[in-house]
Structure formats: C-alpha cells, structure tokens
Backbone as CSV, one residue per row, in Angstrom:
resi,resn,N_x,N_y,N_z,CA_x,CA_y,CA_z,C_x,C_y,C_z
1,MET,11.445,70.669,69.707,10.474,71.601,70.247,10.605,72.934,69.514
2,LYS,9.494,73.496,69.126,9.515,74.791,68.460,9.565,75.898,69.499
3,ARG,10.326,76.931,69.207,10.367,78.081,70.103,9.450,79.153,69.550
4,GLU,8.922,79.968,70.442,8.098,81.079,70.006,9.006,82.241,69.660
5,ALA,8.756,82.865,68.539,9.560,84.002,68.092,8.719,85.266,68.243
6,LEU,8.648,85.784,69.452,7.861,86.983,69.703,8.716,88.226,69.519
7,VAL,8.135,89.233,68.905,8.841,90.480,68.642,8.113,91.593,69.388
8,PRO,8.745,92.147,70.420,8.075,93.244,71.127,8.038,94.504,70.265
9,ILE,6.998,95.293,70.455,6.908,96.570,69.752,6.872,97.685,70.789
10,ASP,7.277,98.859,70.374,7.282,99.973,71.325,5.921,100.665,71.355
11,GLU,5.796,101.610,72.267,4.521,102.299,72.456,4.097,103.085,71.224
12,GLU,5.056,103.639,70.502,4.712,104.424,69.316,4.057,103.549,68.250
13,LEU,4.636,102.376,67.992,4.047,101.487,66.995,2.694,100.969,67.480
14,GLU,2.589,100.676,68.759,1.309,100.254,69.323,0.261,101.353,69.110
15,HIS,0.662,102.599,69.292,-0.248,103.735,69.071,-0.670,103.820,67.602
16,LEU,0.262,103.616,66.679,-0.052,103.700,65.260,-1.016,102.584,64.842
17,ILE,-0.834,101.404,65.398,-1.770,100.310,65.119,-3.146,100.672,65.676
18,GLY,-3.165,101.267,66.862,-4.424,101.719,67.458,-5.123,102.745,66.592
19,ARG,-4.360,103.640,65.967,-4.961,104.640,65.069,-5.616,103.966,63.864
20,GLN,-4.959,102.923,63.338,-5.547,102.186,62.213,-6.843,101.513,62.664
21,GLN,-6.838,100.921,63.841,-8.045,100.292,64.374,-9.160,101.323,64.537
22,GLN,-8.802,102.498,65.004,-9.777,103.571,65.208,-10.389,104.018,63.875
23,ALA,-9.551,104.140,62.852,-10.055,104.539,61.533,-11.033,103.499,60.993
24,VAL,-10.714,102.230,61.209,-11.603,101.157,60.757,-12.911,101.206,61.537
25,ARG,-12.842,101.446,62.847,-14.059,101.520,63.669,-14.950,102.690,63.254
26,GLN,-14.342,103.790,62.826,-15.140,104.935,62.378,-15.915,104.586,61.118
27,ARG,-15.289,103.839,60.231,-15.951,103.469,58.979,-16.982,102.367,59.193
28,TRP,-16.664,101.399,60.051,-17.551,100.275,60.348,-17.802,100.238,61.855
29,PRO,-18.675,101.096,62.364,-18.889,101.206,63.811,-19.454,99.946,64.467
30,THR,-20.071,99.064,63.699,-20.596,97.833,64.297,-19.511,96.787,64.494
31,GLY,-18.314,97.079,64.017,-17.182,96.179,64.231,-16.800,95.393,62.994
32,THR,-15.544,95.049,62.919,-15.000,94.232,61.849,-13.836,93.425,62.423
33,PRO,-13.672,92.185,61.987,-12.603,91.353,62.534,-11.237,91.554,61.858
34,VAL,-11.148,92.469,60.900,-9.895,92.645,60.165,-9.338,94.050,60.342
35,LEU,-8.027,94.157,60.310,-7.363,95.448,60.465,-7.419,96.264,59.173
36,PHE,-7.442,95.587,58.034,-7.495,96.257,56.737,-8.658,95.698,55.918
37,PRO,-9.878,96.182,56.171,-11.036,95.706,55.406,-11.012,96.229,53.967
38,GLN,-11.617,95.460,53.085,-11.767,95.888,51.699,-12.604,97.160,51.703
39,PRO,-12.138,98.240,51.062,-12.827,99.529,51.174,-14.114,99.651,50.362
40,THR,-14.314,98.818,49.350,-15.525,98.923,48.524,-16.255,97.585,48.500
41,ALA,-17.552,97.648,48.201,-18.395,96.450,48.111,-18.242,95.586,49.358
42,ASN,-18.209,96.245,50.503,-17.985,95.561,51.769,-18.796,96.257,52.858
43,PRO,-20.117,96.237,52.759,-20.929,97.016,53.687,-20.739,96.659,55.158
44,GLY,-20.448,95.404,55.467,-20.266,95.006,56.860,-18.830,95.080,57.335
45,GLY,-17.900,95.354,56.425,-16.495,95.458,56.810,-15.847,94.137,57.160
46,ARG,-16.448,93.029,56.778,-15.931,91.715,57.167,-14.991,91.096,56.143
47,THR,-14.969,91.647,54.946,-14.109,91.101,53.899,-12.759,91.826,53.924
48,PRO,-11.675,91.075,54.102,-10.362,91.733,54.096,-9.936,92.093,52.672
49,VAL,-8.988,92.995,52.569,-8.436,93.322,51.258,-7.713,92.088,50.721
50,SER,-7.483,92.042,49.424,-6.771,90.910,48.828,-5.328,90.883,49.338
51,ASP,-4.695,89.741,49.184,-3.327,89.573,49.674,-2.374,90.605,49.071
52,GLY,-2.442,90.786,47.757,-1.554,91.744,47.099,-1.813,93.174,47.537
53,THR,-3.087,93.515,47.657,-3.459,94.849,48.121,-2.995,95.057,49.549
54,TYR,-3.160,94.030,50.387,-2.738,94.112,51.782,-1.240,94.339,51.892
55,ARG,-0.472,93.559,51.155,0.994,93.705,51.217,1.434,95.100,50.759
56,SER,0.806,95.581,49.706,1.130,96.906,49.194,0.764,97.991,50.211
57,ALA,-0.426,97.871,50.805,-0.861,98.850,51.809,0.030,98.786,53.048
58,LEU,0.409,97.588,53.454,1.291,97.426,54.612,2.629,98.109,54.358
59,ASP,3.191,97.917,53.181,4.464,98.564,52.839,4.335,100.090,52.870
60,ARG,3.251,100.621,52.293,3.048,102.079,52.298,2.852,102.594,53.720
61,TRP,2.087,101.856,54.524,1.826,102.257,55.911,3.119,102.275,56.718
62,LEU,3.941,101.246,56.563,5.216,101.205,57.286,6.124,102.357,56.855
63,GLU,6.087,102.685,55.583,6.896,103.807,55.090,6.403,105.124,55.688
64,ARG,5.085,105.320,55.712,4.520,106.546,56.315,4.839,106.632,57.801
65,CYS,4.798,105.515,58.490,5.084,105.492,59.930,6.574,105.642,60.215
66,ASP,7.413,105.444,59.201,8.868,105.555,59.317,9.405,104.649,60.438
67,ILE,8.966,103.384,60.417,9.428,102.404,61.397,10.792,101.895,60.947
68,ARG,11.762,101.947,61.866,13.135,101.545,61.531,13.662,100.525,62.524
69,ASP,14.641,99.742,62.061,15.261,98.764,62.946,16.360,99.432,63.773
70,GLN,17.053,98.635,64.567,18.073,99.187,65.453,19.255,99.811,64.706
71,HIS,19.363,99.543,63.393,20.439,100.123,62.583,19.971,101.325,61.771
72,GLY,18.722,101.720,61.981,18.183,102.875,61.275,17.620,102.572,59.898
73,ARG,17.549,101.287,59.536,17.020,100.906,58.226,15.504,100.722,58.316
74,PRO,14.769,101.081,57.255,13.321,100.845,57.257,13.030,99.355,57.442
75,VAL,12.026,99.034,58.250,11.697,97.631,58.484,10.797,97.092,57.388
76,LYS,10.854,95.790,57.206,9.953,95.073,56.317,9.232,94.066,57.193
77,ILE,7.901,94.112,57.188,7.103,93.160,57.941,6.203,92.442,56.945
78,THR,6.213,91.126,57.019,5.312,90.347,56.179,4.023,90.108,56.960
79,PRO,2.928,89.849,56.266,1.680,89.569,56.985,1.824,88.439,58.003
80,HIS,2.596,87.432,57.682,2.786,86.297,58.592,3.439,86.720,59.908
81,GLN,4.291,87.712,59.871,5.003,88.142,61.077,4.102,88.792,62.120
82,TRP,2.907,89.262,61.747,2.018,89.895,62.725,1.710,88.971,63.891
83,ARG,1.670,87.679,63.648,1.296,86.770,64.732,2.386,86.650,65.792
84,HIS,3.557,87.222,65.528,4.658,87.164,66.479,4.834,88.449,67.278
85,ILE,4.028,89.467,66.995,4.215,90.779,67.608,3.397,90.902,68.887
86,LEU,4.012,91.455,69.914,3.300,91.749,71.149,3.651,93.145,71.592
87,SER,2.729,93.793,72.264,2.994,95.157,72.705,3.740,95.140,74.035
88,ALA,4.529,96.165,74.233,5.361,96.256,75.444,4.556,96.683,76.646
C-alpha cells in the first residue's frame, strides 16, 4: 500500500502562494489554470511556462521568499512535490 506524503505549509508560505495567484489574476482577470503562465504569446494565460523556465523561476521565487527548513537551510522544492503540499 502506498502512503501519502503530505507536507504541511505554514501561513506565511500560504500567503506567498496567494500573492503569486493574485499577480496572475491581475494579468489574466478571466482566469488561468496555471500558477506560472507563459508571460508572452499567451493572451488567455492558459499556456504554462516551459519546464526549464518553471524550475528556474521556482528556484528564484523560493530564494526571494527565503523559505528555510527546520535546520535553517534554504529549501529545494521540485515541481512534482507541489502535489504533496497542503496548507495548515
């Protein structure tokens, strides 16, 4: 049997994700299904950024947010890990 590996997040990280969602909604007010839409040639906001661009942007975003683990080290999150995160 597989176990679920859920990772709780704190209110601050939940707020930062909300800010990203808000920025996307401002650019594409009719809605978009992706957290990081491709910024150009994407009038409807439905096309996500490429995998490499996404990983690079995620790393920069995590660095700006200064998210750290319990030992004070900067965290690394892969795109696949998002499906395991839940808000507290």
